[in-house]
C-alpha positions in Angstrom: -15.2 0.5 33.6 -13.9 -1.8 31.0 -15.7 -2.4 27.8 -16.1 -5.9 26.4 -16.8 -4.3 23.0 -14.4 -5.7 20.3 -11.9 -3.3 18.8 -13.6 -1.8 15.7 -10.4 -1.9 13.6 -9.9 -5.6 14.4 -13.6 -6.2 13.7 -13.2 -4.6 10.3 -10.1 -6.6 9.4 -11.7 -9.8 10.7 -14.8 -9.2 8.6 -12.6 -8.4 5.5 -10.6 -11.6 6.0 -13.9 -13.6 6.3 -15.3 -12.0 3.2 -12.1 -12.8 1.3 -12.5 -16.4 2.4 -16.2 -16.8 1.5 -16.1 -14.9 -1.8 -13.2 -16.4 -3.7 -12.6 -14.7 -7.1 -14.8 -11.7 -6.1 -13.5 -8.2 -5.5 -14.5 -6.9 -2.0 -15.8 -3.3 -2.1 -16.0 -1.0 0.8 -19.7 -0.8 0.2 -20.0 -4.6 0.6 -17.7 -4.6 3.6 -19.7 -1.8 5.3 -23.0 -3.6 4.6 -21.5 -6.8 6.1 -20.5 -4.9 9.2 -23.8 -3.0 9.4 -22.1 0.4 9.3 -21.7 3.2 6.7 -18.7 3.5 4.4 -17.9 6.7 6.3 -17.6 4.6 9.5 -15.0 2.4 7.8 -13.0 5.4 6.7 -12.9 6.7 10.3 -10.7 3.7 11.1 -8.9 3.2 7.8 -8.3 6.0 5.2 -8.6 3.6 2.3 -9.3 0.0 1.4 -5.6 -0.4 0.6 -4.9 0.5 4.3 -7.3 -2.3 5.3 -5.3 -4.8 3.2 -2.1 -3.5 4.7 -3.6 -4.1 8.2 -4.0 -7.8 7.2 -0.5 -8.0 5.8 0.9 -6.4 9.0 -1.0 -9.0 11.0 0.5 -11.7 8.8 4.1 -10.3 9.1 3.8 -10.1 12.9 2.3 -13.6 13.3 4.6 -15.5 10.9 7.9 -13.7 11.4 7.6 -13.7 15.2 7.0 -17.4 15.2 9.8 -18.1 12.7 12.2 -15.9 14.9 11.2 -18.0 17.9 12.0 -21.2 16.0 15.4 -19.8 14.9 16.3 -18.8 18.5 15.2 -22.1 20.2 16.0 -24.7 17.6 19.6 -25.3 16.5 19.2 -28.3 14.2 19.0 -27.0 10.6 16.6 -29.6 9.3 14.2 -28.9 12.1 14.6 -25.1 11.6 13.7 -25.4 7.9 10.8 -27.9 8.6 9.4 -25.7 11.3 9.7 -22.5 9.2 7.7 -24.1 6.4 5.2 -25.6 8.8 4.7 -22.1 10.4 3.9 -20.6 7.0 1.6 -23.4 5.8 -0.2 -23.6 9.1 -0.8 -19.9 9.2 -2.3 -19.9 5.7 -4.4 -22.9 6.5 -5.9 -21.1 9.5 -6.4 -17.8 7.6 -7.8 -18.6 4.2 -9.0 -15.1 3.4 -5.6 -13.7 4.1 -4.1 -16.4 1.9 -5.9 -14.7 -1.1 -3.9 -11.6 -0.3 -0.6 -13.5 -0.1 -1.1 -15.1 -3.5 -2.1 -11.7 -5.0 -5.5 -13.1 -5.9 -7.3 -10.4 -3.8 -4.9 -7.6 -4.8 -5.9 -7.4 -8.5 -6.5 -3.7 -9.2 -5.1 -2.6 -5.8 -2.0 -0.5 -5.1 1.4 -1.9 -6.1 2.8 -1.3 -2.7 0.5 -4.1 -1.3 2.1 -6.6 -3.7 5.5 -5.3 -2.7 4.7 -5.8 1.0 3.7 -9.4 0.3 6.9 -10.0 -1.8 9.0 -8.6 1.0 7.3 -10.9 3.5 8.2 -13.9 1.4 11.7 -12.6 0.8 12.2 -12.4 4.6 11.0 -16.0 5.1 13.4 -17.2 2.3 16.2 -15.2 4.0 15.5 -17.1 7.2 15.8 -20.4 5.4 19.0 -19.4 3.6 20.5 -18.2 6.9 19.6 -21.5 8.6 21.2 -23.5 5.8 24.3 -21.4 5.9 24.6 -21.8 9.6 24.5 -25.6 9.1 27.9 -25.4 7.4 29.3 -23.5 10.4 27.5 -25.1 13.3 27.2 -28.7 12.1 30.2 -28.7 9.6 27.9 -30.1 7.0 27.6 -28.6 3.5 24.5 -29.0 1.4 24.8 -30.6 -2.1 23.1 -27.5 -3.5 23.9 -23.9 -3.0 22.1 -22.6 0.1 20.4 -19.7 -1.7 19.1 -22.1 -4.5 17.9 -24.6 -1.9 16.1 -21.8 0.2 14.4 -20.7 -3.0 13.4 -24.3 -3.8 11.9 -24.6 -0.3 9.9 -21.4 -0.8 8.7 -22.6 -4.2 7.4 -25.7 -2.5 5.5 -23.5 0.1 4.2 -21.3 -2.7 2.9 -24.3 -4.6 1.1 -25.6 -1.5 -0.4 -22.1 -0.9 -1.5 -21.7 -4.5 -3.2 -25.2 -4.4 -5.1 -24.1 -1.3 -6.5 -21.0 -3.0 -7.2 -22.8 -6.3 -9.1 -25.6 -4.5 -11.2 -22.9 -2.8 -9.6 -23.8 0.5 -10.4 -27.5 0.3 -6.9 -28.8 -0.2 -5.1 -28.0 3.0 -1.5 -26.8 2.6 -0.4 -29.1 5.5 -1.9 -32.2 4.0 0.9 -34.7 3.4 3.5 -32.3 4.7 5.2 -34.8 7.0 5.7 -37.3 4.2 6.7 -34.6 1.7 9.2 -33.1 4.2 10.9 -36.4 4.8 11.4 -36.7 1.0 12.7 -33.2 0.7 15.0 -33.6 3.7 16.4 -36.9 2.5 16.8 -35.9 -1.2 18.0 -32.3 -0.8 19.5 -31.8 2.6 
């Protein structure tokens, strides 16, 4: 007999993400999370040994979703400009669809939490930037076209653009969508820099 009951871990993480979205600027406690779920704090700890582990669960979900999609783009698409555009679009679309998790990615929800959580987020962004840098370096080999700016500097600039869009999204309490005006902005970036 199959149960249609949702996975309790996923339910906890989904509720945590929703609380992060609806309570900007507020710290989420396990007591509040348990109350929102209608369970005891002890029930939470049966699935996650700590609140930090819950945050790690959301970071792991982000890594899986974003990096898997970026890897698919890199495998399928060979045009460097499209690769870079799609990489940024994957990141910005993900954060737009997951506002609560975005607070974790900006560090807003991690104040007072374990340093390893911030390190995980930094590593995620470093991996995204490495993908951009690799795409730009392959352009020189594949398309015999060199960029006007060093590939590492350019990849960092593209990540700074994404970081800025993400930060605006959080600051606006999720009203200013990170993908807003992306097509026009990307055309300018591609024309001016690439």
